[in-house]
C-alpha positions as CSV (number, residue, x, y, z in Angstrom):
1,M,57.7,-21.3,-38.4
2,G,61.0,-22.9,-39.2
3,Q,64.2,-22.3,-37.3
4,T,67.0,-20.4,-39.0
5,G,70.8,-20.9,-38.8
6,L,70.5,-24.7,-38.9
7,V,72.3,-26.8,-41.5
8,S,70.2,-29.6,-43.0
9,P,71.8,-33.0,-42.6
10,R,73.1,-34.6,-45.8
11,V,71.2,-37.6,-47.0
12,E,74.5,-39.5,-47.2
13,D,75.1,-39.0,-43.5
14,Q,72.1,-41.3,-42.8
15,F,73.6,-44.3,-44.5
16,S,74.7,-47.1,-42.2
17,T,75.6,-49.7,-45.0
18,L,76.5,-49.6,-48.6
19,V,73.4,-51.7,-49.4
20,Q,71.3,-48.9,-47.9
21,M,73.4,-46.4,-50.0
22,L,72.7,-48.1,-53.4
23,Q,69.1,-48.8,-52.6
24,Y,68.5,-45.1,-51.8
25,R,70.0,-44.1,-55.1
26,A,67.8,-46.7,-56.9
27,E,64.7,-45.4,-55.2
28,Q,65.3,-41.7,-55.5
29,M,67.1,-41.5,-58.9
30,P,66.4,-44.9,-60.6
31,D,67.0,-43.8,-64.2
32,R,70.1,-41.6,-63.5
33,L,73.3,-42.8,-65.1
34,A,75.5,-44.5,-62.4
35,F,78.3,-46.0,-64.6
36,Q,79.4,-45.6,-68.2
37,Y,82.2,-47.8,-69.4
38,L,84.3,-46.5,-72.3
39,L,85.4,-49.2,-74.7
40,H,89.0,-48.6,-75.8
41,G,88.8,-45.6,-73.6
42,E,86.8,-43.7,-76.1
43,E,83.5,-45.4,-77.2
44,E,80.5,-45.6,-75.0
45,G,80.0,-49.2,-74.1
46,P,77.9,-50.9,-71.3
47,S,76.3,-48.7,-68.7
48,F,74.2,-49.0,-65.5
49,T,71.5,-46.8,-64.1
50,Y,71.0,-47.1,-60.4
51,R,67.8,-49.2,-61.0
52,E,69.7,-51.6,-63.2
53,L,72.6,-51.9,-60.8
54,D,70.3,-52.5,-57.9
55,L,68.5,-55.3,-59.9
56,R,71.7,-57.0,-60.8
57,A,72.9,-56.7,-57.2
58,R,69.7,-58.3,-55.9
59,S,70.0,-61.1,-58.5
60,I,73.6,-62.0,-57.6
61,G,72.9,-61.5,-53.9
62,G,69.9,-63.8,-53.9
63,Y,71.9,-66.4,-55.8
64,L,74.9,-66.2,-53.4
65,R,72.7,-66.6,-50.4
66,Q,70.9,-69.6,-51.9
67,K,74.4,-71.1,-52.4
68,G,75.0,-70.8,-48.6
69,L,77.8,-68.2,-49.0
70,E,76.5,-65.6,-46.6
71,G,79.2,-64.5,-44.2
72,K,81.9,-66.4,-46.2
73,R,84.7,-65.0,-48.4
74,V,84.3,-65.0,-52.1
75,L,87.2,-64.1,-54.5
76,L,86.3,-61.6,-57.3
77,L,88.3,-62.1,-60.4
78,Y,87.5,-59.7,-63.2
79,H,89.1,-57.8,-66.1
80,A,88.2,-54.1,-66.4
81,G,84.5,-53.5,-66.9
82,L,81.1,-53.3,-65.2
83,D,80.9,-57.0,-64.3
84,F,83.2,-56.4,-61.3
85,I,80.9,-53.6,-60.0
86,E,77.7,-55.7,-60.1
87,A,79.5,-58.7,-58.6
88,Y,80.9,-56.5,-55.7
89,F,77.5,-55.1,-54.9
90,G,76.0,-58.6,-55.3
91,C,78.4,-59.7,-52.5
92,L,77.3,-56.8,-50.3
93,Y,73.6,-57.7,-50.9
94,A,74.3,-61.2,-49.8
95,N,76.5,-60.2,-46.8
96,V,79.3,-62.1,-48.5
97,I,82.9,-60.8,-47.8
98,A,84.3,-59.9,-51.2
99,V,88.0,-60.4,-51.9
100,P,88.9,-58.4,-55.0
101,A,91.9,-59.7,-57.0
102,Y,92.9,-59.8,-60.6
103,P,93.0,-62.8,-63.1
104,P,96.5,-64.3,-63.0
105,K,99.0,-63.5,-65.7
106,G,102.1,-65.7,-65.3
107,N,103.5,-67.7,-62.5
108,H,104.1,-64.8,-60.1
109,H,100.4,-63.7,-60.2
110,M,99.2,-67.3,-59.9
111,Q,101.3,-67.7,-56.7
112,R,99.9,-64.5,-55.2
113,L,96.3,-65.6,-56.1
114,Q,96.8,-68.9,-54.4
115,A,98.2,-67.2,-51.4
116,I,95.2,-64.9,-51.1
117,I,92.8,-67.8,-51.5
118,H,94.6,-69.7,-48.8
119,D,94.9,-66.7,-46.4
120,S,91.2,-65.7,-46.8
121,A,89.9,-69.3,-46.8
122,A,87.8,-68.3,-49.8
123,S,84.8,-70.6,-50.4
124,A,84.3,-69.7,-54.1
125,V,85.4,-67.5,-57.0
126,L,83.0,-65.1,-58.6
127,T,84.0,-64.1,-62.2
128,T,82.8,-64.1,-65.8
129,S,82.3,-67.3,-67.9
130,Q,85.2,-66.2,-70.0
131,V,87.7,-65.9,-67.2
132,K,86.4,-69.0,-65.5
133,E,87.0,-71.0,-68.7
134,S,90.5,-69.6,-69.3
135,V,91.8,-70.0,-65.8
136,T,90.3,-73.3,-64.8
137,H,91.5,-74.9,-68.1
138,S,95.0,-73.4,-67.9
139,A,97.9,-75.8,-67.7
140,D,99.4,-73.8,-64.8
141,S,96.2,-73.1,-62.9
142,G,97.9,-74.6,-59.8
143,G,94.9,-76.4,-58.5
144,L,92.5,-73.4,-58.7
145,H,90.0,-75.6,-60.4
146,Q,89.4,-77.3,-57.0
147,I,87.6,-74.3,-55.6
148,E,84.0,-73.6,-56.7
149,W,83.8,-71.2,-59.6
150,L,80.6,-69.1,-60.2
151,A,79.9,-66.9,-63.2
152,N,77.9,-63.8,-62.6
153,D,76.9,-63.5,-66.3
154,A,75.1,-66.9,-65.9
155,I,73.0,-65.6,-63.0
156,S,69.4,-64.9,-64.1
157,A,67.6,-61.7,-63.2
158,A,64.8,-63.9,-61.8
159,E,67.1,-64.6,-58.9
160,A,66.2,-61.1,-57.6
161,A,62.8,-62.3,-56.6
162,S,64.4,-64.6,-54.0
163,W,66.5,-61.9,-52.4
164,S,65.9,-60.5,-48.9
165,K,68.0,-58.0,-47.2
166,P,70.5,-59.7,-44.8
167,Y,71.4,-58.1,-41.5
168,A,74.4,-55.8,-41.7
169,D,75.6,-52.7,-39.8
170,E,78.5,-50.3,-39.7
171,E,80.7,-53.0,-38.0
172,T,80.0,-55.6,-40.7
173,I,83.1,-56.4,-42.9
174,A,82.4,-55.2,-46.4
175,F,85.4,-56.7,-48.1
176,L,89.1,-57.7,-47.6
177,Q,91.6,-55.4,-49.3
178,Y,94.8,-57.3,-49.9
179,T,97.9,-55.1,-49.6
180,S,100.8,-55.2,-52.1
181,G,103.0,-57.1,-49.7
182,S,105.1,-60.2,-50.3
183,T,103.6,-63.0,-52.4
184,G,104.1,-65.6,-49.7
185,S,102.3,-63.8,-46.9
186,P,99.6,-61.4,-48.2
187,K,97.7,-59.4,-45.6
188,G,93.9,-58.8,-46.1
189,V,92.7,-55.5,-44.5
190,M,89.2,-55.9,-43.0
191,V,87.3,-52.9,-44.2
192,T,83.8,-52.4,-42.7
193,H,80.8,-50.6,-44.0
194,G,81.4,-47.9,-41.4
195,N,85.0,-47.5,-42.5
196,L,83.9,-46.9,-46.0
197,L,81.2,-44.5,-45.2
198,H,83.5,-42.4,-43.0
199,N,86.1,-42.2,-45.7
200,F,83.5,-41.3,-48.3
201,R,82.4,-38.4,-46.1
202,S,86.0,-37.2,-45.7
203,I,86.6,-37.3,-49.5
204,Q,83.3,-35.7,-50.3
205,T,83.9,-32.8,-47.8
206,S,87.5,-32.2,-49.0
207,F,86.6,-32.0,-52.7
208,A,83.0,-30.6,-52.5
209,L,81.6,-33.5,-54.4
210,T,77.8,-33.5,-55.3
211,E,75.4,-35.3,-57.7
212,E,76.6,-32.8,-60.3
213,T,80.3,-33.5,-60.1
214,P,81.1,-36.3,-62.7
215,I,83.9,-38.7,-61.9
216,L,86.3,-40.5,-64.3
217,S,88.7,-43.3,-63.5
218,W,91.1,-45.6,-65.4
219,L,92.5,-47.1,-62.2
220,P,92.3,-50.8,-61.4
221,L,89.0,-51.7,-59.8
222,F,90.6,-54.3,-57.5
223,H,92.8,-51.6,-56.0
224,D,91.5,-49.3,-53.2
225,L,92.2,-46.1,-55.1
226,G,90.0,-47.2,-58.0
227,L,87.4,-49.1,-56.1
228,I,86.9,-46.9,-53.1
229,G,88.1,-43.6,-54.3
230,K,86.2,-43.6,-57.6
231,V,83.6,-46.4,-58.0
232,L,82.0,-46.7,-54.6
233,L,82.5,-43.0,-53.9
234,S,80.4,-42.1,-57.0
235,V,77.4,-44.1,-55.6
236,Y,77.8,-42.3,-52.2
237,T,77.7,-38.9,-53.8
238,G,75.3,-39.7,-56.6
239,S,77.8,-38.6,-59.2
240,P,77.9,-40.3,-62.7
241,A,81.1,-42.2,-63.1
242,Y,82.9,-42.9,-66.4
243,L,85.4,-45.8,-66.5
244,M,88.1,-47.0,-68.8
245,S,90.6,-49.8,-68.7
246,P,94.0,-49.2,-67.2
247,L,95.5,-50.7,-70.3
248,D,93.6,-48.4,-72.6
249,F,95.1,-45.4,-70.7
250,I,98.6,-46.9,-70.7
251,Q,98.5,-47.6,-74.5
252,R,97.2,-44.1,-75.3
253,P,97.3,-41.6,-72.4
254,R,95.6,-39.0,-74.5
255,R,92.3,-40.9,-73.9
256,W,92.3,-39.6,-70.3
257,P,92.3,-35.8,-70.9
258,A,90.1,-36.4,-74.0
259,A,87.4,-38.1,-71.9
260,I,87.7,-35.5,-69.2
261,S,87.0,-32.8,-71.8
262,K,84.2,-34.6,-73.5
263,Y,82.2,-35.6,-70.4
264,R,83.0,-32.4,-68.4
265,I,84.7,-34.4,-65.6
266,Y,85.1,-32.6,-62.2
267,Y,87.1,-35.3,-60.3
268,S,89.7,-37.7,-61.6
269,G,93.3,-38.5,-60.9
270,G,96.0,-41.1,-60.4
271,P,99.6,-41.7,-59.3
272,N,102.4,-39.2,-60.1
273,F,103.6,-41.3,-63.1
274,A,100.3,-40.9,-64.9
275,Y,100.7,-37.1,-65.2
276,D,104.3,-37.4,-66.5
277,M,103.2,-40.0,-69.0
278,T,100.3,-37.9,-70.3
279,V,102.6,-35.0,-70.9
280,R,105.1,-37.1,-72.8
281,K,102.5,-38.9,-74.9
282,T,100.3,-36.0,-76.0
283,K,101.0,-33.3,-78.6
284,P,100.6,-29.5,-78.2
285,E,98.0,-29.5,-81.1
286,E,96.0,-32.1,-79.2
287,R,96.0,-30.2,-76.0
288,E,94.6,-27.1,-77.7
289,Q,91.5,-29.1,-78.7
290,W,90.6,-30.1,-75.2
291,D,88.8,-28.0,-72.5
292,L,90.0,-29.1,-69.0
293,S,88.7,-26.1,-67.2
294,C,86.0,-28.4,-65.7
295,W,88.7,-30.6,-64.0
296,R,88.7,-28.9,-60.6
297,V,90.0,-31.8,-58.6
298,A,93.0,-33.5,-60.2
299,M,93.9,-36.0,-57.4
300,N,97.5,-37.1,-57.2
301,G,98.5,-39.9,-54.8
302,A,99.6,-43.5,-54.2
303,E,103.3,-42.7,-54.8
304,P,105.7,-39.9,-54.0
305,I,104.5,-36.7,-55.5
306,Q,107.0,-34.6,-57.5
307,S,106.6,-30.8,-57.6
308,E,108.2,-30.8,-61.1
309,T,105.5,-33.2,-62.3
310,L,102.7,-30.8,-61.2
311,R,104.4,-27.8,-62.8
312,R,105.2,-29.6,-66.0
313,F,101.6,-30.9,-66.4
314,A,100.1,-27.5,-65.6
315,E,102.3,-25.7,-68.1
316,A,101.7,-28.3,-70.8
317,F,97.9,-28.2,-70.4
318,E,97.5,-24.5,-69.8
319,P,96.2,-24.2,-73.4
320,S,93.5,-26.7,-72.3
321,G,92.4,-24.5,-69.5
322,F,94.1,-26.5,-66.7
323,R,95.6,-24.7,-63.8
324,L,98.2,-25.6,-61.2
325,E,95.7,-25.0,-58.4
326,Y,93.5,-27.8,-59.8
327,F,95.9,-30.3,-58.3
328,H,94.9,-31.9,-55.0
329,P,97.7,-34.1,-53.6
330,G,96.6,-36.7,-51.1
331,Y,97.9,-39.4,-48.8
332,G,96.3,-42.6,-47.8
333,L,96.7,-46.4,-47.3
334,A,94.5,-49.5,-47.3
335,E,94.8,-49.8,-43.6
336,N,92.9,-46.5,-43.2
337,T,90.4,-47.6,-45.8
338,L,91.8,-45.1,-48.3
339,M,92.3,-41.4,-47.6
340,V,94.2,-40.0,-44.6
341,S,94.5,-36.5,-45.9
342,A,94.2,-34.4,-49.0
343,R,94.4,-30.8,-50.1
344,G,90.9,-29.5,-49.7
345,I,89.0,-27.4,-52.2
346,Q,89.6,-24.2,-50.2
347,Q,93.2,-25.0,-49.2
348,R,96.2,-23.6,-51.1
349,L,98.6,-26.0,-52.8
350,G,101.6,-26.6,-50.5
351,I,105.0,-26.8,-52.2
352,Y,107.8,-26.3,-49.7
353,E,111.6,-25.8,-50.0
354,V,113.5,-27.8,-47.4
355,S,117.1,-28.9,-46.7
356,K,118.0,-32.3,-48.1
357,Q,120.6,-32.9,-45.4
358,A,118.3,-31.8,-42.6
359,L,115.5,-34.0,-43.9
360,N,117.8,-37.0,-44.0
361,D,118.7,-36.1,-40.4
362,G,115.1,-36.1,-39.3
363,Y,113.7,-32.6,-39.5
364,A,112.5,-30.0,-42.0
365,A,114.5,-26.8,-42.2
366,E,115.4,-24.1,-44.7
367,P,118.0,-25.2,-47.3
368,L,121.6,-24.0,-46.8
369,D,122.2,-23.3,-50.5
370,E,120.9,-24.4,-53.9
371,S,122.7,-27.8,-53.8
372,D,121.0,-28.5,-50.5
373,R,117.5,-27.5,-51.8
374,K,114.7,-30.0,-52.1
375,E,111.0,-29.4,-52.8
376,V,108.3,-31.4,-51.1
377,V,104.6,-31.4,-51.8
378,G,102.1,-31.2,-49.0
379,C,99.2,-33.7,-48.8
380,G,96.7,-31.4,-47.1
381,H,95.0,-31.7,-43.8
382,T,93.2,-34.7,-42.3
383,S,89.4,-34.5,-41.6
384,T,88.2,-32.8,-38.4
385,D,87.0,-36.0,-36.9
386,Q,90.3,-37.8,-37.5
387,E,93.6,-37.3,-35.7
388,V,97.1,-37.6,-37.2
389,R,100.3,-37.7,-35.0
390,I,103.9,-37.8,-36.0
391,V,105.6,-40.3,-33.7
392,H,109.2,-41.4,-33.3
393,P,109.0,-45.0,-34.4
394,D,111.4,-46.3,-31.7
395,T,110.7,-44.2,-28.6
396,R,107.0,-43.6,-29.5
397,Q,107.4,-40.0,-28.4
398,T,105.2,-37.5,-30.2
399,C,107.2,-35.3,-32.6
400,G,106.9,-31.6,-33.0
401,D,106.1,-29.5,-36.1
402,N,108.7,-30.0,-38.8
403,E,110.2,-33.1,-37.1
404,V,110.2,-36.3,-39.1
405,G,108.6,-39.4,-37.6
406,E,106.2,-42.2,-38.4
407,I,102.6,-41.1,-39.3
408,W,100.0,-42.4,-36.9
409,V,96.3,-42.1,-37.5
410,K,93.2,-42.4,-35.3
411,G,89.7,-42.3,-36.5
412,K,86.7,-44.2,-37.9
413,S,88.4,-44.9,-41.2
414,A,91.0,-47.1,-39.5
415,A,90.1,-50.7,-40.4
416,K,89.5,-53.6,-38.0
417,G,92.8,-55.2,-38.6
418,Y,94.3,-57.9,-40.9
419,W,92.2,-61.0,-41.6
420,D,93.2,-63.9,-39.3
421,K,96.4,-62.1,-38.1
422,P,95.6,-61.0,-34.6
423,E,99.2,-60.4,-33.4
424,V,100.2,-58.3,-36.4
425,S,96.9,-56.4,-36.1
426,R,97.6,-55.5,-32.5
427,E,101.0,-54.1,-33.4
428,V,99.8,-52.1,-36.4
429,F,96.2,-51.1,-35.6
430,Y,96.3,-50.7,-31.8
431,A,99.5,-48.7,-31.1
432,Q,100.0,-46.5,-28.1
433,T,102.3,-43.5,-27.7
434,A,104.8,-43.5,-24.9
435,D,102.5,-41.5,-22.6
436,G,99.7,-44.0,-23.3
437,E,97.2,-41.3,-23.9
438,D,94.5,-41.0,-26.6
439,G,95.1,-44.3,-28.3
440,P,94.8,-46.6,-30.0
441,Y,96.5,-45.5,-33.3
442,L,97.1,-47.0,-36.6
443,R,100.8,-47.2,-37.5
444,T,101.2,-46.5,-41.2
445,G,104.9,-47.4,-41.6
446,D,105.2,-44.1,-43.5
447,L,107.6,-41.3,-42.5
448,G,106.6,-37.6,-42.7
449,F,106.2,-34.3,-40.8
450,T,103.6,-31.7,-40.3
451,R,103.8,-28.0,-41.0
452,N,101.0,-25.8,-39.8
453,G,98.7,-28.9,-39.7
454,E,99.5,-30.0,-43.2
455,I,101.0,-33.5,-43.7
456,I,104.1,-34.0,-45.8
457,V,105.0,-37.6,-46.5
458,T,108.8,-38.2,-46.9
459,G,109.1,-42.0,-47.4
460,R,108.7,-45.5,-46.0
461,I,110.5,-46.7,-42.8
462,K,111.4,-50.0,-44.3
463,D,112.9,-48.5,-47.4
464,M,115.1,-46.0,-45.7
465,I,118.8,-46.3,-46.7
466,I,121.3,-45.9,-43.9
467,M,125.0,-45.6,-45.0
468,H,127.9,-44.4,-42.9
469,G,125.5,-43.3,-40.2
470,Q,123.5,-41.1,-42.5
471,N,119.9,-41.6,-43.6
472,H,119.0,-41.4,-47.3
473,Y,115.5,-41.6,-48.9
474,P,115.6,-44.1,-51.8
475,Q,113.3,-42.0,-54.0
476,D,115.8,-39.2,-53.9
477,I,118.6,-41.5,-55.2
478,E,116.2,-43.0,-57.8
479,Y,115.2,-39.5,-59.0
480,T,118.9,-38.6,-59.4
481,I,119.5,-41.6,-61.6
482,E,116.3,-41.1,-63.7
483,T,117.2,-37.5,-64.5
484,C,120.9,-37.9,-65.2
485,D,120.4,-39.4,-68.7
486,P,117.5,-39.7,-71.1
487,I,117.9,-43.5,-71.4
488,F,116.3,-44.1,-68.0
489,R,112.5,-44.4,-67.6
490,P,110.8,-42.3,-65.0
491,N,109.4,-44.0,-61.9
492,S,111.1,-47.2,-62.9
493,S,114.2,-47.6,-60.6
494,A,114.9,-49.0,-57.2
495,A,117.7,-48.1,-54.8
496,F,118.7,-50.3,-51.9
497,T,121.7,-51.7,-50.0
498,V,123.1,-55.2,-49.8
499,D,125.9,-56.7,-47.8
500,K,129.1,-57.2,-49.6
501,D,131.9,-58.8,-47.5
502,G,130.5,-57.3,-44.3
503,E,129.9,-53.8,-45.8
504,E,126.6,-52.2,-46.9
505,V,126.9,-51.1,-50.5
506,L,124.5,-49.1,-52.7
507,I,122.8,-50.8,-55.6
508,V,120.4,-49.1,-58.1
509,V,118.3,-51.1,-60.5
510,A,116.9,-49.0,-63.4
511,E,114.8,-49.6,-66.4
512,V,116.0,-48.4,-69.8
513,H,113.8,-47.2,-72.7
514,R,113.5,-49.9,-75.3
515,K,114.7,-47.6,-78.1
516,Y,118.3,-47.8,-76.7
517,W,120.8,-50.6,-77.2
518,P,124.0,-51.2,-75.2
519,V,127.4,-51.2,-76.9
520,S,131.0,-50.8,-75.8
521,R,133.3,-47.9,-76.8
522,Q,135.1,-50.3,-79.2
523,T,132.0,-51.3,-81.1
524,F,130.1,-48.0,-81.0
525,A,131.3,-46.9,-84.5
526,E,130.5,-50.3,-86.0
527,S,127.0,-50.5,-84.5
528,K,124.5,-51.3,-87.3
529,V,121.4,-51.2,-85.2
530,S,119.0,-49.1,-87.4
531,H,115.9,-49.2,-85.2
532,R,117.7,-48.4,-81.9
533,T,120.0,-45.8,-80.5
534,P,123.4,-47.2,-79.4
535,V,124.5,-46.4,-75.9
536,V,128.0,-46.8,-74.5
537,L,127.7,-48.6,-71.2
538,E,130.9,-47.2,-69.7
539,E,129.7,-43.7,-70.3
540,I,126.3,-44.4,-68.6
541,W,128.0,-45.9,-65.6
542,T,130.3,-42.9,-65.3
543,T,127.4,-40.5,-65.6
544,A,125.3,-42.3,-63.0
545,R,128.1,-42.7,-60.5
546,K,129.1,-39.0,-60.8
547,A,125.5,-37.9,-60.4
548,V,124.9,-40.0,-57.2
549,A,128.3,-38.8,-55.7
550,E,127.5,-35.2,-56.3
551,A,123.9,-35.2,-55.2
552,H,124.2,-37.5,-52.2
553,E,127.9,-38.0,-51.4
554,L,127.5,-41.7,-51.8
555,R,129.4,-44.3,-53.8
556,L,127.3,-46.2,-56.3
557,H,128.6,-49.8,-56.0
558,E,126.5,-51.2,-58.9
559,L,124.0,-50.0,-61.5
560,V,121.9,-52.7,-62.9
561,L,120.1,-51.9,-66.2
562,I,117.0,-53.8,-66.9
563,K,114.3,-54.1,-69.6
564,E,111.4,-51.8,-69.9
565,Q,108.4,-52.6,-67.7
566,S,110.2,-55.4,-65.8
567,I,110.8,-53.7,-62.4
568,P,108.4,-55.0,-59.6
569,K,105.6,-52.6,-58.9
570,T,102.3,-52.7,-57.0
571,S,99.0,-52.4,-58.8
572,S,99.0,-48.7,-58.2
573,G,102.5,-48.1,-59.7
574,K,104.6,-48.0,-56.5
575,I,108.1,-49.5,-56.8
576,Q,108.5,-52.7,-54.8
577,R,112.0,-52.2,-53.6
578,N,112.3,-55.3,-51.5
579,A,111.0,-57.5,-54.3
580,C,113.5,-55.9,-56.6
581,K,116.3,-56.5,-54.1
582,Q,115.3,-60.2,-53.9
583,E,115.3,-60.5,-57.7
584,Y,118.8,-58.9,-57.7
585,L,120.1,-61.3,-55.1
586,S,118.6,-64.3,-56.9
587,R,119.8,-63.0,-60.3
588,S,116.4,-63.2,-61.8
589,L,116.2,-59.6,-63.1
590,S,115.4,-59.1,-66.8
591,I,118.8,-57.6,-67.8
592,W,118.7,-55.0,-70.5
593,G,120.2,-56.2,-73.8
594,E,119.9,-59.9,-73.1
595,G,118.1,-61.9,-75.8
596,A,117.3,-59.0,-78.0
597,E,118.0,-58.6,-81.7
598,Q,121.2,-56.8,-82.4
């Protein structure tokens, strides 16, 4: 007679490596759809069942082991598609440390790629024959032809016969995730099999994912949000995953909700800007044709989350069956594998009103009046087997509820450190509080506070603007600029300070929609530009300066207007403020209006 009151362990809890994870799926559900790629974001293209993916992984794994690459680093260079997925699992099957990157476009990307190859001491590049041909024969390949290049599409299925499972356990490094830091000194986060499996469990529990909860993603596969949070997670849960190119989404955002409706997607998401873009680029009559009632987990993360974005999207897509409560904001970083916290399926959506001035002073309090009011979005609770502390970054004293400090994390998702950077790793991954108890902790570099256990992220320590003894979050100033006039593009500006004759002054660099063209007051009436809207520069400057003064009591020293899609961003859409500052100082920004047809 069986016992009652016991909960059967989940199959997923028994996995110790990702190789074991995929092999289990291939044995138990060999003909089930694992991945479906959508050509142009709409048409069904290549696909994998679990049996097919396992065969390709064994073929590539066997080949890599015969090449003597076991235990070494191999760079993965792929455009969007399923080639990357089979190559990644092929590396796991060979106990090769994969280093995901992206084929270079231009000199900046080439420099970063060279820096990653040098830092990781990569022994080879695994890619497609097409990418291999284009990069190695490029005039500006920068010596990349000197490293060994391997094409996975040239690897025969017969190689699977030579494969044998290498030794690996939870402590084995699965891959290096290079963070979006400076081009010259990239840092590769050492992510283990155990890190990944723990993070999968946390995400699965938060969102109630099962084999019957389809996933869709347009996020880059070389970035942790797309790779870990969608692709690898889908194999862990046994959920079918539908994928499209980031470019296909950017070109026609309607493809995202259309695919969610067609394939009855349960879990999908992206950064804040994606929701704004989808509202702007879809029409009411289109939204009425879609049924998004299936989309119960609309993840929002990777950049500051705006409450206005959530409400605007929910209102626009209400005719499609979407509801505000389907949003699940989350917070994470590569150093913690991916997720630190997220709004769970049973948790209410947390949108809080706080005082702007108090938040700048380091604590969350009720607003004094409407002009002092700011809304912040909660990012849920962390998992029960992970600890989050808010710590004063200088004194290392633990902060109380509603007190702003650095977010510190402790748990099995915290990575081993940065590849070949022991000193920086000790500082970031092995931090201790002032009392020296309960460590070590991972220092995230992010600022935030907790309220009733929920984590609210407020900004980055290194990006904080300090003027006249007062703290200011750059994203607040950027939002003020972006909403003061329709010429500015959302999520496309950077606020920072520079030294001018011994004084720190405020600079804002902002992208302008390409449909506008700069003119002076004197030439406005004579403007003959038929395909663009003339804008008087003096008026824009006056509007922006007034908006910043009224909202933040700051003097805007300079507003630099730049061309659309030219501001430095990470692969997940975050503004790279320091890189923008360096381009400002070196006068290398793409100034709006220069070199364009008048």
